[in-house]
C-alpha positions in Angstrom: -14.1 -8.2 -39.5 -16.6 -9.9 -37.3 -15.7 -12.5 -34.7 -17.9 -14.7 -32.6 -15.7 -14.1 -29.6 -16.2 -10.9 -27.6 -15.2 -9.4 -24.3 -17.6 -7.3 -22.1 -16.1 -5.8 -19.0 -13.4 -8.6 -19.0 -16.2 -11.3 -19.2 -15.8 -13.4 -22.3 -19.0 -14.6 -24.0 -19.7 -16.7 -27.1 -22.5 -17.2 -29.5 -24.5 -20.4 -29.7 -27.7 -21.6 -31.3 -31.0 -22.8 -29.9 -32.6 -25.1 -32.5 -36.2 -26.1 -32.1 -37.6 -29.5 -33.1 -41.4 -29.6 -33.5 -42.9 -32.8 -32.0 -44.8 -33.4 -35.3 -41.6 -33.7 -37.3 -41.9 -30.4 -39.1 -39.0 -28.2 -40.0 -37.5 -26.5 -36.9 -35.9 -23.0 -36.6 -32.6 -21.8 -35.2 -32.2 -18.8 -32.8 -29.1 -17.1 -31.7 -28.2 -17.3 -28.0 -25.2 -16.1 -26.0 -23.5 -17.8 -23.1 -20.5 -17.4 -20.9 -18.0 -20.3 -21.0 -16.9 -19.5 -17.4 -20.5 -20.3 -16.3 -21.2 -23.3 -18.5 -19.6 -24.2 -21.8 -22.0 -25.5 -24.5 -21.1 -28.4 -26.7 -19.6 -27.0 -30.0 -21.3 -27.5 -33.3 -19.6 -30.4 -35.1 -22.0 -30.8 -38.0 -19.6 -29.6 -40.7 -16.3 -31.0 -39.7 -16.2 -33.7 -42.4 -14.7 -32.2 -45.5 -16.3 -28.8 -44.7 -19.8 -30.2 -45.4 -22.7 -30.7 -43.2 -22.9 -34.3 -41.8 -26.1 -33.8 -39.9 -24.6 -35.3 -36.7 -24.3 -33.2 -33.6 -22.7 -35.2 -30.8 -23.4 -35.1 -27.1 -26.4 -32.7 -27.4 -29.7 -33.7 -25.8 -33.1 -32.5 -26.9 -35.4 -31.2 -24.1 -39.0 -29.7 -24.1 -39.4 -26.1 -23.2 -41.2 -24.5 -20.3 -42.5 -20.9 -20.1 -41.7 -19.2 -16.8 -41.0 -15.8 -18.4 -43.3 -14.2 -15.7 -40.7 -15.2 -13.2 -37.1 -13.9 -12.9 -35.8 -17.0 -11.1 -35.5 -15.2 -7.8 -37.7 -16.0 -4.9 -40.5 -18.6 -4.9 -41.8 -19.7 -8.4 -45.2 -18.7 -9.5 -48.2 -20.9 -8.6 -49.2 -23.1 -10.2 -45.7 -23.9 -11.4 -45.6 -25.5 -14.9 -43.6 -28.6 -15.6 -39.9 -27.9 -15.3 -38.2 -31.3 -14.8 -35.9 -32.1 -17.7 -36.9 -28.9 -19.6 -35.3 -25.8 -20.9 -36.8 -23.2 -18.6 -37.3 -19.7 -20.0 -37.0 -16.9 -17.4 -37.3 -13.2 -17.5 -34.4 -10.9 -17.0 -34.7 -8.8 -13.9 -32.1 -6.6 -12.3 -34.5 -5.1 -9.9 -34.7 -8.5 -8.0 -31.0 -8.2 -7.2 -30.6 -11.9 -7.8 -27.4 -13.5 -9.1 -27.1 -16.2 -11.7 -25.9 -18.5 -9.0 -29.2 -18.0 -7.0 -31.3 -18.7 -10.1 -29.3 -21.8 -10.9 -29.8 -23.1 -7.3 -33.6 -22.4 -7.6 -33.9 -24.2 -10.9 -31.8 -27.2 -9.7 -34.5 -27.8 -7.1 -37.1 -27.9 -9.9 -34.8 -30.4 -11.8 -34.6 -28.1 -14.9 -32.3 -29.2 -17.7 -31.1 -25.6 -18.2 -31.9 -21.9 -18.0 -32.7 -19.6 -21.0 -33.0 -16.0 -19.9 -34.9 -13.6 -22.2 -33.1 -10.2 -22.3 -33.9 -6.8 -23.7 -30.9 -4.9 -22.2 -27.3 -5.3 -21.2 -26.7 -8.5 -19.1 -22.9 -8.9 -19.1 -22.7 -7.7 -15.4 -24.9 -10.7 -14.4 -22.0 -13.1 -15.2 -19.2 -11.0 -13.8 -19.4 -12.7 -10.3 -21.0 -15.9 -11.3 -19.5 -19.3 -10.5 -19.4 -22.4 -12.7 -22.9 -23.8 -13.2 -23.8 -27.5 -13.5 -26.5 -26.6 -16.0 -26.4 -24.5 -19.2 -27.3 -20.9 -18.8 -28.0 -19.0 -22.0 -29.4 -15.6 -23.0 -31.8 -15.0 -25.9 -33.5 -11.9 -27.3 -37.0 -11.4 -26.0 -38.3 -11.1 -29.6 -37.7 -14.8 -30.2 -39.2 -16.2 -27.0 -43.0 -16.1 -27.9 -42.4 -18.1 -31.1 -40.6 -20.8 -29.1 -42.7 -21.2 -25.9 -46.1 -20.7 -27.7 -45.4 -22.9 -30.6 -48.1 -25.3 -31.7 -47.5 -28.2 -31.7 -45.0 -27.8 -28.8 -41.4 -28.0 -29.6 -38.3 -29.5 -28.1 -35.0 -27.8 -28.4 -31.2 -28.4 -28.4 -28.6 -25.8 -27.6 -25.0 -25.8 -28.8 -22.1 -23.4 -29.3 -20.9 -22.3 -32.7 -17.2 -22.0 -33.6 -15.5 -18.7 -33.9 -15.7 -17.3 -37.4 -13.5 -14.8 -39.2 -15.8 -13.0 -41.6 -15.0 -10.5 -44.2 -17.4 -7.5 -44.3 -18.1 -6.7 -47.9 -19.7 -3.4 -46.8 -16.2 -2.0 -46.4 -15.7 -2.3 -50.1 -18.8 -0.2 -50.6 -17.5 2.4 -48.1 -14.1 2.4 -49.9 -15.7 3.0 -53.3 -18.0 5.8 -52.0 -15.2 7.6 -50.1 -12.8 7.5 -53.0 -15.4 8.5 -55.6 -16.4 11.5 -53.3 -12.7 12.5 -53.0 -12.1 12.4 -56.7 -15.3 14.3 -57.7 -14.8 16.9 -54.9 -11.2 17.4 -55.9 -11.9 17.9 -59.6 -14.8 20.2 -58.8 -12.7 22.3 -56.4 -9.8 22.4 -58.9 -12.1 23.6 -61.6 -13.4 26.5 -59.4 -9.9 27.4 -58.3 -8.6 27.4 -61.8 -11.4 29.7 -63.0 -10.7 32.1 -60.1 -6.9 31.9 -60.8 -7.5 32.6 -64.5 -9.6 35.7 -63.6 -6.9 36.9 -61.2 -4.1 36.4 -63.7 -6.2 38.2 -66.4 -6.8 41.2 -64.1 -3.1 41.3 -63.1 -2.0 41.4 -66.7 -4.5 44.0 -67.7 -3.6 46.2 -64.7 -5.8 49.0 -63.3 -6.4 50.6 -66.7 -7.8 47.4 -68.1 -9.7 46.4 -65.0 -13.1 47.3 -66.4 -12.5 45.5 -69.7 -11.1 42.5 -67.8 -14.3 42.2 -65.8 -16.2 42.0 -69.0 -14.1 39.8 -71.2 -12.9 37.2 -68.6 -14.7 33.9 -68.8 -17.0 33.6 -65.8 -17.5 30.4 -63.9 -20.9 28.7 -64.2 -23.7 30.1 -62.0 -23.2 29.2 -58.4 -19.6 28.2 -58.9 -17.8 31.3 -58.0 -17.9 31.2 -54.2 -14.9 29.6 -52.6 -13.5 30.2 -49.2 -9.7 30.0 -48.5 -8.6 28.4 -45.2 -6.1 30.5 -43.1 -4.1 29.4 -40.0 -6.5 31.2 -37.7 -9.5 29.6 -39.3 -7.8 26.2 -39.2 -7.1 26.6 -35.4 -10.7 27.8 -34.9 -12.0 24.8 -36.8 -10.0 22.3 -34.7 -11.1 24.0 -31.5 -14.7 23.9 -32.6 -14.5 20.2 -33.5 -13.0 19.4 -30.1 -15.7 21.4 -28.3 -18.4 19.8 -30.4 -17.1 16.3 -29.6 -17.0 16.9 -25.9 -20.5 18.4 -25.8 -21.7 15.4 -27.7 -20.1 13.1 -25.2 -21.4 14.8 -22.1 -24.8 15.8 -23.5 -25.6 13.1 -26.1 -29.3 13.6 -26.3 -29.2 17.4 -26.7 -26.4 17.3 -29.2 -28.1 14.5 -31.1 -31.0 16.8 -32.0 -28.6 19.7 -32.6 -26.6 17.6 -35.1 -29.9 16.5 -36.7 -30.8 20.1 -37.4 -27.3 21.0 -38.6 -27.0 18.0 -40.9 -30.5 18.7 -42.3 -29.5 22.2 -43.2 -26.0 21.2 -44.5 -27.3 18.3 -46.5 -30.1 20.4 -48.1 -27.6 23.0 -49.0 -25.2 20.4 -50.3 -27.7 18.7 -52.5 -28.9 22.1 -53.9 -25.3 23.1 -54.6 -24.5 19.9 -56.4 -27.8 20.0 -58.4 -27.2 23.6 -59.3 -23.7 22.9 -60.6 -24.9 19.9 -62.6 -27.7 21.9 -64.1 -25.5 24.9 -64.9 -22.9 22.7 -66.7 -25.3 20.6 -68.7 -25.3 21.3 -72.5 -29.1 21.9 -72.3 -29.5 23.3 -68.8 -32.9 23.7 -67.4 -33.6 27.4 -67.4 -37.3 28.3 -67.0 -36.8 32.0 -66.6 -37.4 34.2 -63.6 -40.1 33.7 -61.0 -42.3 36.7 -60.0 -40.6 39.3 -58.0 -40.7 39.1 -54.2 -40.9 42.6 -52.7 -40.4 43.5 -49.1 -40.0 46.9 -47.3 -36.2 46.7 -47.7 -35.6 45.0 -51.0 -37.0 43.3 -54.0 -35.6 40.1 -55.5 -36.3 37.6 -58.3 -35.0 34.0 -58.6 -35.1 31.6 -61.4 -37.8 29.0 -61.5 -35.2 26.3 -62.0 -33.5 27.3 -58.7 -36.9 27.0 -56.9 -37.4 23.6 -58.3 -33.9 22.4 -57.4 -34.4 23.8 -53.9 -37.7 22.0 -53.6 -36.1 18.7 -54.5 -33.2 19.3 -52.1 -35.6 20.2 -49.3 -37.8 17.2 -50.0 -34.8 14.8 -49.8 -33.8 16.3 -46.5 -37.3 16.0 -45.1 -37.7 12.4 -46.2 -34.4 11.5 -44.5 -35.4 13.3 -41.3 -38.7 11.3 -41.2 -37.2 7.9 -42.2 -33.7 8.2 -40.8 -34.1 5.2 -38.6 -35.3 2.9 -41.4 -32.6 0.2 -41.5 -33.7 -1.0 -45.0 -33.0 2.2 -47.0 -32.6 5.1 -44.5 -28.9 4.6 -44.4 -28.6 4.8 -48.2 -30.4 8.2 -48.3 -28.2 9.4 -45.4 -25.1 8.5 -47.5 -26.4 10.3 -50.6 -27.1 13.4 -48.5 -23.7 13.1 -46.8 -21.8 12.7 -50.1 -23.6 15.9 -51.4 -22.7 17.8 -48.2 -19.1 16.6 -48.4 -18.7 17.5 -52.1 -20.0 21.0 -51.5 -17.7 21.5 -48.5 -14.6 20.3 -50.4 -15.5 22.6 -53.3 -16.2 25.6 -51.1 -13.2 25.5 -48.8 -9.7 25.5 -50.3 -6.3 25.2 -48.6 -4.1 28.0 -50.0 -0.6 26.4 -49.5 1.2 23.3 -48.3 2.0 24.9 -44.9 -1.6 25.4 -43.9 -2.5 22.0 -45.4 0.2 20.3 -43.2 -0.8 22.2 -40.1 -4.5 21.3 -40.5 -3.8 17.6 -41.2 -1.4 17.2 -38.3 -3.7 19.0 -35.9 -6.6 16.7 -36.8 -4.3 13.6 -36.7 -3.3 14.4 -33.1 -7.0 15.1 -32.3 -8.0 11.7 -33.8 -5.4 9.7 -32.0 -6.0 11.3 -28.7 -9.7 10.9 -28.6 -9.6 7.3 -29.9 -6.6 5.8 -28.1 -5.8 8.1 -25.1 -9.3 8.9 -23.7 -10.1 5.3 -22.7 -7.5 5.8 -20.0 -9.6 8.6 -18.4 -13.2 7.5 -19.0 -15.2 5.7 -16.4 -16.2 2.8 -18.7 -12.8 2.5 -20.4 -14.2 3.4 -23.8 -12.9 6.0 -26.2 -14.8 9.3 -26.4 -14.7 9.3 -30.2 -16.2 5.8 -30.5 -18.9 6.6 -27.9 -19.9 9.7 -29.8 -19.8 8.1 -33.2 -22.0 5.1 -32.0 -24.1 7.2 -29.7 -23.7 4.6 -27.0 -26.3 2.7 -29.1 -29.0 5.2 -28.5 -28.0 8.5 -30.2 -26.0 7.7 -33.3 -24.9 10.9 -35.0 -25.6 11.2 -38.7 -22.2 12.6 -39.5 -21.0 9.3 -40.9 -21.2 7.1 -43.9 -23.3 4.0 -43.0 -23.2 0.7 -44.8 -24.8 -2.5 -43.4 -22.6 -5.4 -42.6 -22.5 -7.7 -45.6 -21.0 -11.0 -44.5 -21.4 -14.7 -45.4 -21.7 -16.8 -42.3 -22.7 -20.3 -41.7 -24.7 -19.0 -38.7 -26.6 -16.0 -40.1 -28.9 -16.1 -37.0 -26.1 -14.5 -35.0 -25.5 -11.7 -37.5 -27.3 -8.6 -36.4 -29.3 -6.9 -39.2 -28.8 -3.6 -37.5 -25.0 -3.6 -37.6 -23.3 -1.0 -39.7 -19.8 -0.1 -40.8 -19.1 3.6 -40.2 -16.7 6.1 -41.7 -16.8 9.7 -40.4 -17.2 12.5 -42.9 -14.0 14.1 -41.4 -12.0 11.1 -42.8 -13.2 12.2 -46.3 -13.3 16.0 -46.0 -9.9 16.5 -44.5 -8.0 14.3 -47.0 -10.4 15.8 -49.7 -8.9 19.2 -49.0 -5.4 17.8 -49.7 -6.4 15.9 -52.8 -8.3 19.0 -54.1 -5.1 21.1 -53.5 -3.1 18.6 -55.6 -5.7 18.6 -58.3 -5.5 22.4 -58.5 -1.8 22.2 -59.0 -2.3 19.9 -61.9 -4.9 22.2 -63.5 -3.1 25.5 -62.9 0.4 24.3 -63.9 -0.8 21.9 -66.6 0.9 18.8 -65.1 0.7 15.9 -67.5 -1.6 13.0 -66.7 -3.0 14.8 -63.6 0.0 13.4 -61.8 -0.6 15.1 -58.4 -4.3 14.2 -58.3 -3.6 10.5 -59.2 -0.8 10.3 -56.7 -2.8 11.9 -53.9 -6.0 9.9 -54.6 -4.0 6.7 -54.8 -2.4 7.5 -51.5 -5.8 8.1 -49.9 -7.2 4.8 -51.3 -4.2 2.8 -50.0 -4.4 4.6 -46.6 -8.0 3.6 -46.3 -7.2 0.0 -47.1 -4.5 0.1 -44.4 -7.2 1.5 -42.0 -9.4 -1.5 -42.8 -6.6 -3.9 -42.3 -5.9 -2.4 -38.8 -9.6 -2.6 -38.1 -9.5 -6.3 -38.8 -6.2 -6.9 -36.9 -7.1 -5.0 -33.8 -10.9 -5.6 -33.8 -11.4 -2.1 -32.6 -12.4 1.3 -34.1 -9.5 3.0 -35.8 -8.7 6.7 -36.3 -8.5 6.8 -40.1 -6.3 9.9 -40.2 -3.6 7.9 -38.5 -3.1 5.8 -41.7 -4.2 8.3 -44.4 -1.0 10.5 -44.1 0.8 7.7 -46.0 -0.9 9.3 -49.1 0.7 12.6 -48.1 4.1 11.0 -48.1 3.5 9.8 -51.6 2.5 13.3 -52.6 5.6 14.9 -51.0 8.0 12.4 -52.7 6.3 13.0 -56.1 6.5 16.8 -55.7 10.2 16.6 -54.7 11.0 14.4 -57.7 9.2 16.6 -60.2 10.4 19.9 -58.6 7.1 21.6 -59.1 6.4 24.6 -56.9 3.1 24.5 -55.1 0.4 27.1 -55.7 0.6 29.9 -53.3 -2.3 32.4 -52.8 
């Protein structure tokens, strides 16, 4: 959800529009501005109040010429010679170094008979209005990127400014995130269940054959496809260590964001290349006509000699190239996010496939531990931080400067009557942990289905449905509270469905 009413340090600001009107009658343009109602409240847009259609009438709004004083911050004496300012929108430069309040700037511009102040900004400005009194003239803020096109327009333009009503907008990007997350969960769970079933089959065969048949069992047992055998069980000790490592990593990222940003870049690069290679290898191995180009020439060193398949080298080259392209173009807002999501999904799939929860006890312990971690660092830490913001949100968003790549990113997709005030660089985020941890649980349920032959994949369907519903509840909470939400707070609802289904069918969980 996106609303046009926000709070910054207890100072409420709204969005408005500055609409240019060229003096030659040509088509004007609209630019987004922000203003603080406590300082001066702009007239609200009333152009679509008749049957929801544009009427073209905007009442009580006066058009004024513009004046470029962006070399001046409004503090101290104006530059000489001073351009015409009487009855004009005067564009000023933002300057905190001058230690000048909005009140002082308003007083200076009143002596110049300005119609209003438009301050070009390129950094945070909410503190400027924190101690500002009511102003007799409009005071608005506009991005510095738009100012040259307005003040240097030829022919010169006049402009009007007005507030825009609060909008409740649905972000269609959340649907894309929901589809990606659920698809990843399903694919990872089925892949993990297949590997676990093959390992379970081998163990059962070896157990039936006994020591005497051990040699023949190793020969006759159906082997998993190449690259599929490795699978690491999670123990209580490893679960505790994982949670402790996650907490340490989060705190380091909060206190040393710049250093940890580059550490995470390296780790994500390695993990994503490995994930893409693992996924491509599995797909290639299971294709009816897999690409096998034979063995490459032997590589001999002093200690060993090894040979790899040409197809493995090609797959690794593709994986490495994908990682390098992302590393170079990761800040590209047009398609960089899509490549990051592809690499992230591959990394997540390989992790769900490689790590398996051996029983319900460890699964519950791991999920509850991360649930407490999620709630604490989202809801409790704002009580202790200096800026009153949660550590989890600050790390996830990087404070706007160092956004960690360990998230699914999808641009905001909204339909607004005022698209000028919709930032093209806004993204919806979902942490990989909110996919990986539930993915372990869903994969565990999928393995029960496969090993015990449960009809209709009942456990997998139930668990995946619970995850999908829990994610929808997360999005609803995100809309209702207009604040970041710990997804693991709502996803356990899927676990309750799983437990009820298990109790009803009386199927014993798989123990290893």
